[in-house]
N, C-alpha and C positions, 0 to 999 in steps of 0.2 A: 578563515584559517584557524585551525585549532592550535592551542598552546603545545600540544604533544608533538605536532609536526614541526613547529618552530624549534622546540628543544632537541628533537631528533636531528634537525639540520645543524644546530650548533654542535651537538655531539659528534656528528660526522666530520664537521670542519675541524674540530679539535683533534679527532683521531688522525687525520691526515697532517694537520699542522704541527702537532707535537712530535709525531714520528719523523717528519721532515727536518725539524730543528735538531732532533737527536742524531739523525743521520748526518747532517751537516757538521755537527761538532765532532762526531766520530771520524768522518772522512778527512776533516782538517788535521786532526792529530795523527791519523794513520798516514796521510800524505806527507806530512812533515817528517815522520820517522822513516817512511819509505824512500824519500829523496836522500836522506842521510845514509841509509843502507845502500842505495844505488851508487852513491858517490864512492863507497868503499868496495862494493862488490857488484859490478854491472850485470853479472849473470843472474841476479835475483829479480829481474824485471817481471818475470811471469808471476812470481809469488806476490810481488808488490801490487801488480794489477789485480790479482785475485783478492787481496786484502782490502784494496780500495773499493772494489765492487761489492764485497760482502755486506757492508752495512745498508746497502740499498734495499735489502730484503725487508728492513723495518718499514720503509715507505710502502712497499707492496702489501705488507700485512696491515698497515694503517689504512690503505685503500680498501682492502678486503673487509675490514671492520666497518669502515664508513659505508660501504655498499650494503652490508648486512643491516646496519642501522636504518639506512634509507629504504631498503626493501621491506622492512618490518612495518613501515607506514607511520612510525612515531606513536603508535597507540598500544 
């Protein structure tokens, strides 16, 4: 196994892992604020659901970057 392939695998793992951690932090803060907003105005449920789902695109982009790294073959 070549060192380039191993480093590419580490880079792909970091791309997904760091984006997932960022998404988790963002969703926790948005969820907390969303629950507070829903307690005051229940009609905001659609907006809150959208705002909670929005950070998930970071993980999708992290997955795309990881796939590009792995498809390049590490070299």
